[in-house]
N, C-alpha and C positions, 0 to 999 in steps of 0.2 A: 585510502581514497574515500571521499565522502560523496553523498548525493543529497541535493536539495529537494525536499518533498513538497515544498510550498510554505507560504507564510514565513515564519522564522525557524523552521524545522530543517535541520541537517543531520543526517545519521551516517555512520561509517558503513560502507558497502559490505564489510564482513559481517555485520549484524543482520543483514537482510536475508530472509529465507525465501520470500515470494513477493512478487508484484502482480496484483490481480485487478482486472477490469471489474468494477462493481456491478455494472449492468449485466454482463454475461455470466458472472459468477452467481448472481442472485437468483438465477433460474433454478439452481440446485437446492432442494430442500435441506440437504446436509450443510451446505454453505450458509443458508439462512439461519439454521439452528446454531451453527458454530459462531456466527457473528452476534446472534442474540445472547448466547452464553457468555461470550467475551465482553459484551456490553454490560450484562448483569454483574460480571465479576470485575468491572472497571479496568479492563485491559485495552480499551479503545481510547485513542486520543484523536479528537477531531481537530485538524489543523486549521480549518477556515470555516467561516459561517456559510460559505458557498456550498452548493450541492457537491458531494463527493463523486469523483469520477473513477477513483481507484482506491484499493486498500493495500497496505504494505504490511506484511507479516514479518516481524523481526524479533530478535532475542537480544535483550540488553541486560547484562548482569544476571544471567540465568533466569530472566523473567520474560515471558512473552508480552510483546507490545504490538498492537495493531494501530496503524495510522490511517485515518481517512483523509485522502488528499484530493484537492480540487484539480489536480493535474492528471491528465490521461495516463494510462498504463504504458502506452506506446512511447510517450514523451519521457516517462521515467526510465523505461528500458533503454532508450537512446542515451539519456544522461548517464546511465550506469555503465554503458559500454557493452551490455549484454548483446545488443543488436547493433551491428555496425552499418549495415546497408539494408534498411527497411524500405520496401517499395509498396506504396499504397495505391497503385494504379488500377 
């Protein structure tokens, strides 16, 4: 099964390690350092020119790839089937 991350990017669900909300994850200094290191080492792929709402940690061909997606993490979770009944009331 595959998941559409935005733009023209579709990845196999089996390659996804984590789907994270960029705003809430960026509060942690460790996450900021992780993303900065990943950017310095060219592991990050920005899917769109729009502001990213989530980042997706994946492994493709034994290489870590981080996608910055303009789609919210909740929407991506729903698309993946990880959450079947999300209530945001």
